[in-house]
Phi, psi and omega in degrees: 000124181253343174225159179224121183248133178203127172050044177081004179245133178247127175252137178255137181283118179278313174195183183305126177072011178231120182235143185231134168267112184299150177298131186208148177058236182270004176298136181268340178213164171292168175241138182238140175244128179258102187196155169282170179299322180295317179291323180298323177301319180286320180298328183278001183285341180234209185266017183304311185292323177294319178296321178296315178298319178299320181301329181291355178271352186291137179301136175080007179291138185247143174067284177202158164278137189237143173236124180284170185297341181263015188301143171204171186299138178226208177260108181075281174281149170290149168292134189093009182270143174229128178219126179257112184250132186301131183281356179255312182237019179253227183198175174229136188236117176304327178294337177279355176251315179103173182284327180265078183301133183054037158302132183197185182227148170226144178243130176251126179270163176218171172259010176284152174249170180302326179297329179294334181266346186303122180087354182243011184299315182293321176300317182290314182295323178294319181292320178294316182295324181286336189246343178256112183300138179211169178097176180292158172082205188275188181102118179208177177293324179235128172247129193215179177266182184295326180300317178294316178302314182294325176294320178294315180299326183279316191247353177055228185296340175298324175298314181298322178295313181298326184270001177086013179264355183216162175247162176305325179294327177299316179294320183294340183249028178239144175309131181059021184055026174075018181219127170258106184293344179278006182294148178220094183302335181292342180270358177266128185293158177300322179299319179296317179297319178297322180292331183272340192293337178252018183235015184283112183092054180213149183281327189080207186233201179069229184269011180280147186198166165237127186227127171273130185228163171241145177282121183257332183216143172238126184256332179228099188300317184296319180288318178300320177299317179295329179274351182078030182249141174209159183301141176080357177286149178269135174230164178235128180249129180240126182233108175196179186221223188263009173055214184294332179298310180296322178299318181290323176301314179298313180302313182302313187280332172300315180295316180297317182293319179300323180284317189271332184238046178297333179295318177291319180300323181295338181275349186261151184284350183213126182296341178290350175274007184322128186221152175256132180300139177305136180089348179284162179301317181290326177298316180292319180294314180297318181299317178296320179290319178298315179297324176296317177294326175301314178300318179300316182295321178296319177293321178303310180293325179297317180290326173297319179294319178302313179295322178298319176301318180296320179296314179300322178300316182290319183290319186257357174066030179221155175295148181296329178295322179295330179272005177064035185277080184247147179291125173281306178190154173232126182227139183276153176251308186258103192197152170224112184238149173286119178225155178259126180226158176279122177236107180053046176083002181239135177284122182233142172276128186231148165276102180271106179275122174240103183256098187067040176220158188244137172299141186217062184284138185279174176305139178092345181292133185296341180269000173281134180308146183308319183299335186243004189298329181285336184248342181110157183293134173294143175233135182243121185244098177292144175257253176216176182296342184245359185236348179088182186223176182227149165251127178241177169228152181306128184273159186291343180259003187295324184291323181276332186267323193220023184054039178069048186221158168210190183296165180241355181179199179282325182086133183285148169241000185217136178292164179296321179297313179298320181299317181291335176283332186262337184235149174251121189306316182296324178294317178300314180299314182293320179296318179297320180290313187283325185266326187240359182057042175252123185256117186244137175223131184217166180294332181205159175295328180299321178298318179296318179299318181297335184247021179302149181307326182289354181281343190248157173295171179284105183296330177298320180288321177302313182290323178301317180295316178302316180294316182297326180277349180073027177258337175204115187266135179298131176243310183207158177240144178234163179222142185295148170242308178227145181217131171240143181221163175290000000 
């Protein structure tokens, strides 16, 4: 197959796993989808391709609008979308970041083995569920006043270190060392701060989770060794973001941009792409507020990890240091950062929007933590409760192909409403326990139904495409043991 036609859009096959919507009409660049034919069939089931094509209309977009292998319909931009917009003559778009700013994942490794958990799975899942706040609304590890919120927005993980919730190694193994220096707490509304002050250290709801996993496969021994991973070892995966604070930041700036930059909005095919021109007052304000929300999300995941360490100490009767509970890496998903990339032989500063996409810097890149610079940045790709997850490393072609990006997960193939119509949460939970020895605890059966394994694309195929393209290389595979959700 050399072309793929769907709903009035034609994609041309550039090479294996690379498909292109040619530049047409008001598109400023072509749009590319990185997917196998099987994944492309699923990606084309909703409005993902139209949203990708719309993204190519944004001022200052460079090279191409991109959709990763896990792409699906989102708000304005598709989830799995990557767009690099020039920081001088382009724009920045809240829709290209999303409502859950710095939704991301972190993996904590341990020296425990699967045998250490055998027979204690229910005790552990119950203890985690009882002690790690989850679900809609308030409740966190730390409940504080506005001064604390502003310190977190300003200093990110440095605040957690100062307050005893983090170690220097935790910062060293986090994207950007857990601090965005461009943050400006004054650009975050009082309403956003109020929404965040009682949610510091909480999972929230939806697809957010804390999952205890075991390493089942290692594909690149040298890289796995550098990451501290080996078969049968227990790891903990934490997936959450900036909670109500980040959602309010996105809401606030979408409204402001729609009012102040209606002329730019009128030129775009979808109002959900609302963007502020680079260099404008609103662009600078949104960037400062977004970076502040990024800091909040890193602290949020850090406090969830801190509480998890405490739970493991109580369940296993040992200090967390003795169990080797160290952060492997924390990487953001929903983010737009100023980065320098080569564009047609010229170094340009770009707002690289990764909407449900993961940074994937290769070996040798100066922004990869020192501990991993020789092997490449760790990438964590969650799958589902029944299929497991992957650890990758930044591939050697990521900078030229995807502005240093790859997929962020399996990607949904079914809406939450459809999932609740097709699955019964209690049945999903019981099947996972009885057939796969996966112990799940959630605030409601509906949450489990919404996140049933059948809701997601084949994560193995998503990762295979990433590996084949050299944008994110397979390192290890994990499988769930215990999972808690909102």
